[in-house]
Backbone as CSV, one residue per row, in Angstrom:
resi,resn,N_x,N_y,N_z,CA_x,CA_y,CA_z,C_x,C_y,C_z
1,UNK,28.089,44.369,117.233,26.849,43.650,116.966,25.704,44.604,116.922
2,UNK,25.523,45.435,117.803,24.482,46.460,117.834,24.634,47.451,116.701
3,UNK,25.821,47.775,116.402,26.068,48.697,115.279,25.600,48.121,113.984
4,UNK,25.765,46.860,113.820,25.335,46.197,112.590,23.834,46.170,112.505
5,UNK,23.100,45.936,113.568,21.653,45.902,113.567,21.075,47.280,113.368
6,UNK,21.739,48.273,113.779,21.269,49.657,113.637,21.168,50.052,112.198
7,UNK,22.096,49.686,111.427,22.087,50.108,110.001,21.276,49.163,109.138
8,UNK,20.811,48.032,109.610,20.029,47.097,108.773,18.624,47.608,108.572
9,UNK,18.045,47.351,107.391,16.688,47.782,107.029,15.756,46.608,107.145
10,UNK,14.485,46.893,107.443,13.526,45.802,107.515,13.242,45.222,106.139
11,UNK,12.679,43.953,106.155,12.412,43.257,104.871,11.369,43.986,104.063
12,UNK,10.396,44.572,104.679,9.331,45.269,103.947,9.860,46.480,103.255
13,UNK,10.773,47.165,103.888,11.340,48.357,103.257,12.156,47.977,102.061
14,UNK,12.817,46.821,102.175,13.644,46.394,101.016,12.770,46.042,99.855
15,UNK,11.609,45.398,100.103,10.730,44.984,98.986,10.050,46.168,98.347
16,UNK,9.868,47.278,99.120,9.170,48.442,98.562,10.051,49.314,97.712
17,UNK,11.284,49.028,97.685,12.162,49.877,96.864,11.881,49.594,95.369
18,UNK,11.840,50.625,94.560,11.557,50.533,93.102,12.811,50.109,92.400
19,UNK,12.693,49.044,91.655,13.842,48.563,90.877,13.949,49.388,89.612
20,UNK,15.097,49.752,89.198,15.254,50.539,87.948,14.903,49.683,86.732
21,UNK,14.220,50.285,85.732,13.820,49.580,84.501,14.996,49.425,83.568
22,UNK,15.126,48.291,82.909,16.255,48.133,81.961,16.108,49.050,80.782
23,UNK,17.250,49.396,80.263,17.254,50.301,79.107,16.708,49.596,77.882
24,UNK,16.135,50.363,76.922,15.623,49.814,75.668,14.155,49.506,75.752
25,UNK,13.523,49.275,74.572,12.077,48.970,74.539,11.804,47.610,75.125
26,UNK,10.715,47.496,75.790,10.310,46.248,76.434,9.332,45.504,75.539
27,UNK,9.442,44.167,75.432,8.482,43.388,74.591,7.136,43.370,75.250
28,UNK,6.152,43.450,74.372,4.769,43.414,74.859,4.357,41.984,75.060
29,UNK,3.548,41.772,76.008,3.081,40.428,76.332,1.617,40.329,75.999
30,UNK,1.249,39.160,75.571,-0.159,38.898,75.229,-0.826,38.267,76.412
31,UNK,-2.139,38.367,76.348,-2.911,37.779,77.423,-2.746,36.279,77.427
32,UNK,-2.688,35.736,78.531,-2.506,34.292,78.655,-3.758,33.589,78.195
33,UNK,-3.547,32.483,77.494,-4.687,31.697,76.999,-5.355,31.021,78.160
34,UNK,-6.624,30.710,78.024,-7.318,30.009,79.102,-6.655,28.682,79.374
35,UNK,-6.810,28.264,80.598,-6.176,27.031,81.032,-6.710,25.864,80.230
36,UNK,-5.806,25.018,79.665,-6.193,23.830,78.905,-6.363,24.064,77.430
37,UNK,-6.295,25.288,76.897,-6.432,25.590,75.461,-5.126,26.126,74.935
38,UNK,-4.669,25.600,73.796,-3.396,26.097,73.236,-3.569,27.479,72.671
39,UNK,-2.545,28.210,72.624,-2.642,29.569,72.053,-2.898,29.490,70.567
40,UNK,-3.750,30.362,70.094,-4.101,30.392,68.662,-3.134,31.278,67.933
41,UNK,-2.816,30.809,66.626,-1.902,31.605,65.788,-2.629,32.804,65.244
42,UNK,-1.879,33.783,64.878,-2.461,35.019,64.355,-3.032,34.762,62.976
43,UNK,-4.255,35.178,62.731,-4.908,34.976,61.442,-4.330,35.944,60.416
44,UNK,-4.019,35.383,59.154,-3.495,36.303,58.127,-4.580,37.251,57.650
45,UNK,-4.159,38.412,57.341,-5.114,39.412,56.866,-5.471,39.148,55.415
46,UNK,-6.755,39.232,55.054,-7.211,39.018,53.687,-6.797,40.186,52.804
47,UNK,-6.418,39.778,51.508,-6.008,40.832,50.564,-7.219,41.642,50.157
48,UNK,-6.956,42.847,49.921,-8.036,43.742,49.529,-8.507,43.383,48.138
49,UNK,-9.812,43.357,47.886,-10.321,43.013,46.539,-9.853,44.045,45.525
50,UNK,-9.605,43.516,44.267,-9.150,44.476,43.245,-10.209,45.519,42.969
51,UNK,-9.705,46.542,42.395,-10.599,47.658,42.087,-11.553,47.233,40.975
52,UNK,-12.828,47.120,41.306,-13.814,46.682,40.332,-14.223,47.796,39.387
53,UNK,-13.816,48.931,39.640,-14.225,50.052,38.794,-13.384,50.170,37.540
54,UNK,-12.218,49.354,37.455,-11.342,49.446,36.283,-11.958,48.670,35.119
55,UNK,-12.081,49.197,33.945,-12.653,48.568,32.745,-11.637,48.617,31.621
56,UNK,-11.671,47.530,30.716,-10.753,47.486,29.570,-11.180,48.501,28.529
57,UNK,-10.215,49.046,27.853,-10.568,50.026,26.819,-11.254,49.340,25.654
58,UNK,-12.120,49.932,24.960,-12.817,49.328,23.807,-11.812,48.999,22.701
59,UNK,-12.055,47.819,21.959,-11.165,47.421,20.873,-11.307,48.361,19.701
60,UNK,-10.165,48.434,19.004,-10.141,49.343,17.856,-10.859,48.689,16.681
61,UNK,-11.712,49.345,16.040,-12.454,48.835,14.908,-11.566,48.788,13.658
62,UNK,-11.622,47.585,12.922,-10.829,47.437,11.690,-11.607,48.062,10.551
63,UNK,-10.952,48.843,9.740,-11.659,49.446,8.603,-12.207,48.382,7.673
64,UNK,-13.278,48.685,6.975,-13.919,47.721,6.079,-12.993,47.299,4.949
65,UNK,-12.223,48.239,4.404,-11.311,47.891,3.305,-10.234,46.924,3.770
66,UNK,-9.672,47.171,4.955,-8.638,46.278,5.471,-9.217,44.903,5.789
67,UNK,-10.429,44.855,6.312,-11.072,43.579,6.592,-11.324,42.800,5.307
68,UNK,-11.706,43.483,4.258,-11.922,42.830,2.970,-10.615,42.274,2.428
69,UNK,-9.526,43.045,2.565,-8.228,42.569,2.091,-7.778,41.333,2.867
70,UNK,-8.019,41.308,4.164,-7.653,40.141,4.967,-8.445,38.909,4.543
71,UNK,-9.706,39.079,4.254,-10.514,37.950,3.808,-10.039,37.414,2.459
72,UNK,-9.655,38.318,1.551,-9.130,37.882,0.258,-7.821,37.110,0.431
73,UNK,-6.968,37.585,1.334,-5.721,36.869,1.580,-5.986,35.490,2.182
74,UNK,-6.945,35.396,3.071,-7.277,34.097,3.663,-7.805,33.137,2.604
75,UNK,-8.617,33.650,1.681,-9.143,32.800,0.609,-8.002,32.305,-0.291
76,UNK,-7.059,33.200,-0.603,-5.916,32.787,-1.424,-5.048,31.775,-0.686
77,UNK,-4.890,31.968,0.612,-4.097,31.004,1.396,-4.744,29.619,1.356
78,UNK,-6.072,29.550,1.473,-6.760,28.262,1.375,-6.579,27.642,-0.005
79,UNK,-6.626,28.492,-1.038,-6.441,27.984,-2.401,-5.030,27.441,-2.594
80,UNK,-4.029,28.163,-2.104,-2.639,27.698,-2.227,-2.418,26.407,-1.445
81,UNK,-3.052,26.300,-0.297,-2.913,25.077,0.504,-3.537,23.885,-0.223
82,UNK,-4.673,24.100,-0.849,-5.311,23.023,-1.610,-4.435,22.613,-2.788
83,UNK,-3.836,23.594,-3.459,-2.937,23.267,-4.567,-1.725,22.483,-4.078
84,UNK,-1.220,22.860,-2.932,-0.064,22.153,-2.377,-0.406,20.695,-2.087
85,UNK,-1.570,20.444,-1.497,-1.977,19.069,-1.215,-2.147,18.271,-2.502
86,UNK,-2.752,18.879,-3.511,-2.936,18.187,-4.788,-1.600,17.874,-5.448
87,UNK,-0.691,18.835,-5.410,0.624,18.616,-6.010,1.389,17.514,-5.291
88,UNK,1.297,17.493,-3.973,1.975,16.443,-3.214,1.387,15.073,-3.546
89,UNK,0.062,15.000,-3.691,-0.568,13.723,-4.042,-0.164,13.275,-5.446
90,UNK,-0.130,14.215,-6.397,0.284,13.866,-7.755,1.738,13.415,-7.792
91,UNK,2.590,14.051,-7.007,3.989,13.640,-6.958,4.130,12.237,-6.395
92,UNK,3.354,11.919,-5.367,3.420,10.578,-4.785,2.931,9.535,-5.786
93,UNK,1.855,9.840,-6.508,1.363,8.910,-7.522,2.372,8.743,-8.650
94,UNK,3.041,9.825,-9.011,4.063,9.751,-10.061,5.218,8.850,-9.630
95,UNK,5.633,8.960,-8.375,6.711,8.104,-7.884,6.309,6.639,-7.929
96,UNK,5.081,6.342,-7.513,4.612,4.960,-7.537,4.530,4.437,-8.962
97,UNK,4.052,5.277,-9.885,3.932,4.840,-11.275,5.302,4.580,-11.889
98,UNK,6.256,5.445,-11.596,7.611,5.250,-12.127,8.230,3.971,-11.564
99,UNK,8.033,3.729,-10.271,8.573,2.502,-9.671,7.926,1.263,-10.287
100,UNK,6.612,1.324,-10.538,5.925,0.183,-11.145,6.401,-0.039,-12.577
101,UNK,6.559,1.031,-13.334,7.047,0.889,-14.704,8.482,0.363,-14.735
102,UNK,9.291,0.777,-13.773,10.664,0.265,-13.718,10.672,-1.241,-13.456
103,UNK,9.813,-1.676,-12.533,9.742,-3.110,-12.250,9.256,-3.894,-13.463
104,UNK,8.252,-3.358,-14.173,7.765,-4.038,-15.364,8.824,-4.071,-16.456
105,UNK,9.591,-3.003,-16.577,10.654,-2.986,-17.577,11.693,-4.064,-17.295
106,UNK,12.045,-4.187,-16.016,13.012,-5.222,-15.645,12.399,-6.611,-15.847
107,UNK,11.107,-6.720,-15.530,10.451,-8.019,-15.599,10.309,-8.511,-17.023
108,UNK,10.054,-7.607,-17.959,9.827,-7.984,-19.354,10.967,-7.518,-20.262
109,UNK,12.142,-7.381,-19.700,13.287,-6.929,-20.525,13.659,-7.960,-21.575
110,UNK,13.391,-9.228,-21.308,13.765,-10.303,-22.242,12.611,-10.712,-23.149
111,UNK,11.536,-9.943,-23.186,10.361,-10.345,-23.969,10.679,-10.462,-25.452
112,UNK,11.378,-9.492,-26.012,11.675,-9.530,-27.452,12.567,-10.723,-27.798
113,UNK,13.514,-11.037,-26.941,14.387,-12.179,-27.199,13.614,-13.487,-27.120
114,UNK,12.747,-13.622,-26.139,11.977,-14.857,-25.991,11.006,-15.034,-27.157
115,UNK,10.428,-13.947,-27.619,9.534,-14.044,-28.774,10.272,-14.562,-30.010
116,UNK,11.542,-14.240,-30.115,12.336,-14.754,-31.237,12.726,-16.216,-31.042
117,UNK,12.789,-16.661,-29.793,13.171,-18.043,-29.528,11.987,-18.997,-29.566
118,UNK,10.775,-18.497,-29.476,9.604,-19.372,-29.499,9.485,-20.129,-30.824
119,UNK,9.692,-19.493,-31.993,9.667,-20.290,-33.236,10.726,-21.395,-33.266
120,UNK,11.876,-21.147,-32.654,12.892,-22.196,-32.571,12.355,-23.366,-31.746
121,UNK,11.639,-23.043,-30.684,11.027,-24.095,-29.868,9.984,-24.869,-30.677
122,UNK,9.232,-24.145,-31.511,8.255,-24.820,-32.374,8.935,-25.788,-33.344
123,UNK,10.041,-25.363,-33.910,10.758,-26.227,-34.856,11.295,-27.479,-34.170
124,UNK,11.764,-27.326,-32.935,12.218,-28.503,-32.196,11.062,-29.487,-32.011
125,UNK,9.897,-28.976,-31.633,8.746,-29.856,-31.417,8.297,-30.515,-32.715
126,UNK,8.381,-29.784,-33.833,8.030,-30.390,-35.124,8.996,-31.511,-35.487
127,UNK,10.283,-31.278,-35.260,11.278,-32.314,-35.562,11.069,-33.542,-34.688
128,UNK,10.738,-33.345,-33.446,10.503,-34.478,-32.557,9.251,-35.250,-32.971
129,UNK,8.215,-34.523,-33.382,6.985,-35.195,-33.801,7.200,-36.019,-35.061
130,UNK,8.044,-35.528,-35.967,8.267,-36.246,-37.229,9.128,-37.483,-37.032
131,UNK,10.061,-37.440,-36.103,10.996,-38.558,-35.925,10.656,-39.450,-34.735
132,UNK,9.499,-39.218,-34.128,9.147,-39.979,-32.942,8.917,-41.461,-33.251
133,UNK,8.287,-41.759,-34.388,7.934,-43.124,-34.746,8.936,-43.750,-35.728
134,UNK,10.105,-43.175,-35.805,11.104,-43.726,-36.723,11.597,-45.073,-36.218
135,UNK,11.879,-45.963,-37.180,12.339,-47.298,-36.834,13.850,-47.453,-36.959
136,UNK,14.460,-46.563,-37.697,15.898,-46.682,-37.930,16.650,-46.319,-36.645
137,UNK,17.702,-47.066,-36.366,18.447,-46.840,-35.133,19.108,-45.471,-35.107
138,UNK,19.644,-45.031,-36.241,20.305,-43.724,-36.297,19.306,-42.601,-36.034
139,UNK,18.106,-42.760,-36.542,17.075,-41.736,-36.322,16.672,-41.704,-34.846
140,UNK,16.638,-42.865,-34.207,16.305,-42.901,-32.788,17.352,-42.177,-31.944
141,UNK,18.612,-42.363,-32.320,19.676,-41.654,-31.598,19.553,-40.154,-31.824
142,UNK,19.257,-39.768,-33.064,19.052,-38.347,-33.377,17.879,-37.786,-32.576
143,UNK,16.826,-38.563,-32.483,15.641,-38.129,-31.738,15.985,-37.889,-30.269
144,UNK,16.763,-38.776,-29.689,17.133,-38.629,-28.287,17.942,-37.352,-28.066
145,UNK,18.886,-37.076,-28.961,19.692,-35.864,-28.818,18.869,-34.600,-28.975
146,UNK,17.974,-34.600,-29.977,17.118,-33.427,-30.186,16.178,-33.223,-28.991
147,UNK,15.669,-34.306,-28.428,14.782,-34.190,-27.268,15.519,-33.585,-26.084
148,UNK,16.776,-33.948,-25.893,17.549,-33.382,-24.797,17.783,-31.888,-24.993
149,UNK,18.108,-31.485,-26.217,18.324,-30.052,-26.496,17.015,-29.281,-26.337
150,UNK,15.932,-29.885,-26.794,14.625,-29.243,-26.670,14.252,-29.014,-25.207
151,UNK,14.487,-30.026,-24.391,14.162,-29.890,-22.973,15.050,-28.856,-22.299
152,UNK,16.301,-28.801,-22.680,17.203,-27.802,-22.110,16.761,-26.392,-22.470
153,UNK,16.344,-26.196,-23.711,15.857,-24.877,-24.132,14.579,-24.507,-23.382
154,UNK,13.694,-25.468,-23.199,12.462,-25.201,-22.459,12.769,-24.797,-21.019
155,UNK,13.710,-25.471,-20.387,14.068,-25.139,-19.003,14.606,-23.717,-18.896
156,UNK,15.417,-23.320,-19.871,15.973,-21.958,-19.840,14.861,-20.925,-19.996
157,UNK,13.949,-21.163,-20.936,12.867,-20.203,-21.172,11.892,-20.164,-19.997
158,UNK,11.607,-21.306,-19.406,10.712,-21.322,-18.249,11.335,-20.615,-17.054
159,UNK,12.638,-20.715,-16.892,13.298,-19.991,-15.799,13.233,-18.481,-15.999
160,UNK,13.075,-18.060,-17.261,12.941,-16.631,-17.552,11.508,-16.142,-17.433
161,UNK,10.554,-17.043,-17.124,9.162,-16.644,-16.929,8.221,-17.088,-18.019
162,UNK,8.677,-17.932,-18.955,7.806,-18.380,-20.039,6.866,-19.466,-19.528
163,UNK,5.599,-19.358,-19.907,4.574,-20.305,-19.466,3.746,-20.731,-20.675
164,UNK,3.567,-22.017,-20.830,2.817,-22.559,-21.969,1.326,-22.531,-21.686
165,UNK,0.527,-22.221,-22.700,-0.931,-22.210,-22.600,-1.461,-23.500,-23.199
166,UNK,-2.134,-24.280,-22.396,-2.723,-25.539,-22.854,-4.198,-25.283,-23.155
167,UNK,-4.555,-25.275,-24.440,-5.924,-24.962,-24.854,-6.730,-26.193,-25.199
168,UNK,-6.190,-27.356,-25.111,-6.891,-28.573,-25.537,-8.101,-28.841,-24.647
169,UNK,-9.245,-29.069,-25.317,-10.522,-29.401,-24.650,-10.983,-28.301,-23.694
170,UNK,-10.542,-27.087,-23.902,-10.960,-25.959,-23.070,-11.982,-25.108,-23.828
171,UNK,-12.855,-24.429,-23.131,-13.742,-23.484,-23.823,-12.921,-22.390,-24.519
172,UNK,-13.413,-21.984,-25.672,-12.685,-20.967,-26.426,-12.659,-19.657,-25.646
173,UNK,-11.462,-19.125,-25.445,-11.258,-17.869,-24.715,-10.558,-16.897,-25.650
174,UNK,-11.254,-15.852,-26.110,-10.617,-14.929,-27.064,-9.428,-14.176,-26.486
175,UNK,-9.303,-14.146,-25.156,-8.152,-13.457,-24.570,-6.895,-14.318,-24.577
176,UNK,-7.069,-15.636,-24.789,-5.923,-16.546,-24.788,-5.785,-17.336,-26.087
177,UNK,-6.886,-17.448,-26.834,-6.889,-18.301,-28.021,-7.119,-17.470,-29.279
178,UNK,-6.597,-17.969,-30.375,-6.830,-17.380,-31.692,-7.510,-18.429,-32.557
179,UNK,-8.751,-18.144,-32.958,-9.524,-19.105,-33.740,-9.022,-19.096,-35.183
180,UNK,-8.427,-20.211,-35.567,-7.937,-20.340,-36.942,-9.039,-20.855,-37.852
181,UNK,-9.884,-21.720,-37.331,-10.973,-22.290,-38.129,-12.013,-22.856,-37.195
182,UNK,-13.155,-23.266,-37.790,-14.225,-23.949,-37.067,-14.448,-25.317,-37.707
183,UNK,-14.875,-26.248,-36.879,-15.083,-27.605,-37.380,-16.375,-28.145,-36.794
184,UNK,-17.243,-28.656,-37.723,-18.518,-29.219,-37.289,-18.281,-30.608,-36.722
185,UNK,-18.602,-30.779,-35.455,-18.389,-32.058,-34.799,-19.259,-32.156,-33.564
186,UNK,-19.539,-33.399,-33.193,-20.268,-33.667,-31.956,-19.356,-34.284,-30.907
187,UNK,-18.093,-34.478,-31.236,-17.153,-35.066,-30.294,-16.793,-34.103,-29.166
188,UNK,-16.835,-32.832,-29.488,-16.467,-31.792,-28.521,-17.652,-30.843,-28.393
189,UNK,-17.955,-30.370,-27.199,-19.077,-29.415,-27.053,-18.889,-28.184,-27.925
190,UNK,-19.997,-27.632,-28.299,-19.982,-26.441,-29.148,-19.268,-25.294,-28.447
191,UNK,-18.374,-24.635,-29.162,-17.634,-23.506,-28.602,-16.370,-23.898,-27.872
192,UNK,-16.020,-25.189,-27.849,-14.786,-25.648,-27.219,-13.694,-25.833,-28.267
193,UNK,-12.490,-25.953,-27.782,-11.353,-26.149,-28.676,-11.360,-27.593,-29.154
194,UNK,-11.465,-27.754,-30.484,-11.438,-29.089,-31.064,-10.002,-29.575,-31.257
195,UNK,-9.121,-28.706,-31.671,-7.733,-29.085,-31.868,-6.850,-27.851,-31.684
196,UNK,-5.704,-28.069,-31.055,-4.721,-26.994,-30.888,-3.649,-27.148,-31.959
197,UNK,-3.513,-26.101,-32.765,-2.568,-26.131,-33.874,-1.231,-25.515,-33.478
198,UNK,-1.280,-24.466,-32.723,-0.061,-23.763,-32.322,-0.155,-23.444,-30.845
199,UNK,0.894,-23.721,-30.124,0.904,-23.466,-28.689,0.968,-21.968,-28.416
200,UNK,0.302,-21.591,-27.346,0.373,-20.207,-26.897,1.283,-20.086,-25.684
201,UNK,1.765,-18.855,-25.428,2.721,-18.657,-24.344,2.424,-17.347,-23.628
202,UNK,2.730,-17.369,-22.322,2.708,-16.176,-21.480,4.114,-15.937,-20.944
203,UNK,4.421,-14.677,-20.713,5.691,-14.310,-20.093,5.390,-13.528,-18.822
204,UNK,5.656,-14.160,-17.676,5.390,-13.540,-16.376,3.940,-13.073,-16.259
205,UNK,3.039,-13.921,-16.779,1.620,-13.604,-16.690,1.080,-12.771,-17.830
206,UNK,1.925,-12.263,-18.710,1.467,-11.448,-19.836,1.453,-12.307,-21.101
207,UNK,0.356,-12.223,-21.858,0.227,-12.992,-23.089,1.161,-12.424,-24.160
208,UNK,2.017,-13.278,-24.696,2.912,-12.842,-25.771,2.596,-13.542,-27.088
209,UNK,1.866,-14.666,-27.021,1.385,-15.311,-28.243,0.163,-16.153,-27.916
210,UNK,-0.979,-15.882,-28.557,-2.166,-16.695,-28.289,-2.036,-18.074,-28.931
211,UNK,-2.762,-19.009,-28.386,-2.758,-20.356,-28.932,-3.653,-20.411,-30.162
212,UNK,-3.126,-20.968,-31.241,-3.924,-21.148,-32.457,-4.753,-22.412,-32.362
213,UNK,-6.078,-22.278,-32.460,-6.963,-23.416,-32.218,-8.035,-23.497,-33.306
214,UNK,-8.612,-24.701,-33.379,-9.807,-24.932,-34.183,-10.964,-25.097,-33.214
215,UNK,-12.026,-24.331,-33.431,-13.156,-24.303,-32.504,-14.238,-25.242,-33.020
216,UNK,-14.770,-26.042,-32.120,-15.844,-26.975,-32.484,-17.154,-26.221,-32.667
217,UNK,-17.919,-26.697,-33.621,-19.220,-26.090,-33.912,-20.258,-27.205,-34.057
218,UNK,-21.424,-26.952,-33.506,-22.481,-27.945,-33.588,-22.955,-28.080,-35.024
219,UNK,-22.992,-29.290,-35.562,-23.405,-29.454,-36.966,-24.854,-29.032,-37.169
220,UNK,-25.090,-28.411,-38.320,-26.457,-28.036,-38.677,-27.169,-29.243,-39.260
221,UNK,-28.490,-29.218,-39.277,-29.277,-30.310,-39.862,-28.978,-30.387,-41.351
222,UNK,-28.548,-31.547,-41.830,-28.142,-31.711,-43.218,-29.358,-32.042,-44.096
223,UNK,-29.347,-31.463,-45.260,-30.362,-31.791,-46.250,-29.962,-33.093,-46.963
224,UNK,-30.917,-33.816,-47.542,-30.578,-35.085,-48.211,-29.576,-34.930,-49.335
225,UNK,-29.641,-33.803,-50.037,-28.723,-33.602,-51.154,-27.502,-32.781,-50.789
226,UNK,-27.332,-32.488,-49.504,-26.200,-31.669,-49.077,-25.120,-32.577,-48.500
227,UNK,-23.912,-32.540,-49.044,-22.842,-33.402,-48.522,-22.399,-32.946,-47.144
228,UNK,-21.816,-33.869,-46.423,-21.313,-33.547,-45.081,-20.051,-32.729,-45.173
229,UNK,-19.810,-31.972,-44.157,-18.600,-31.152,-44.122,-17.434,-32.001,-43.662
230,UNK,-16.309,-31.746,-44.236,-15.104,-32.481,-43.894,-13.992,-31.496,-43.601
231,UNK,-13.115,-31.831,-42.706,-11.979,-30.950,-42.435,-10.989,-30.968,-43.579
232,UNK,-10.448,-29.831,-43.913,-9.448,-29.734,-44.972,-8.213,-29.076,-44.401
233,UNK,-7.126,-29.229,-45.104,-5.866,-28.639,-44.694,-5.798,-27.190,-45.162
234,UNK,-5.284,-26.326,-44.296,-5.061,-24.928,-44.652,-3.578,-24.741,-44.921
235,UNK,-3.192,-23.499,-45.048,-1.783,-23.213,-45.332,-0.887,-23.641,-44.187
236,UNK,-1.401,-23.642,-42.955,-0.621,-24.089,-41.812,-0.791,-25.587,-41.634
237,UNK,0.272,-26.348,-41.454,0.142,-27.800,-41.295,-0.667,-28.130,-40.051
238,UNK,-1.546,-29.131,-40.195,-2.308,-29.611,-39.062,-3.547,-28.809,-38.772
239,UNK,-3.818,-27.722,-39.485,-4.990,-26.903,-39.237,-6.144,-27.455,-40.041
240,UNK,-7.279,-27.649,-39.405,-8.460,-28.181,-40.059,-9.586,-27.189,-39.915
241,UNK,-10.412,-27.121,-40.919,-11.618,-26.308,-40.857,-12.690,-26.992,-41.683
242,UNK,-13.926,-26.648,-41.431,-15.029,-27.291,-42.144,-15.327,-26.545,-43.418
243,UNK,-15.509,-27.300,-44.487,-15.834,-26.676,-45.770,-16.634,-27.658,-46.593
244,UNK,-17.579,-27.191,-47.303,-18.391,-28.053,-48.162,-17.608,-28.413,-49.406
245,UNK,-17.495,-29.710,-49.702,-16.770,-30.151,-50.876,-17.722,-30.388,-52.024
């Protein structure tokens, strides 16, 4: 027991002994932040401003001849562009015109045939007018058959675009009517159609035959020794015109 106490060291001597430092570099410690404040993060360092002394080199001057050539090329480019736009517009107009002409060709492809059939239609109407007041039974049967054929022909022509022009009691229109004669009368206003001699026709809105008409004219003041004008027959049946007899 005494031997053990002899070799024991006091507590103070044990605490005063220097502890050996661990090998390797030791981490550095920062100062503790004040009580109650969180530690602040390290502020990033600002980048150094660029060197303001650096300047761009001066631009190379274009020779006057080369500048003139560039301007001429630019002018030609503008001219070629304008020509291109004009050509494109003309091509578009050409396409539209060709399409319109094609439609008109299809629309009026039967015009020549219908013009040849119109006199046949006139003959049918003349035959019907002549036999309308017939008293004989056989003629009445003939009239009925001709009327049916006439109506059938009219239906076919109308389905193809034929349209009749009715000029009776209408003002004279030189675009639709053909004045065959004039007749002095007070029954119809001056310048109006007094009588229609020949029917006019349109095909799909286009005039193919004007209506033959007699135009009314206001009578002039008659002298005591001047006879009145009377309608006379012309070479066409049913056409009347005024003439002094």
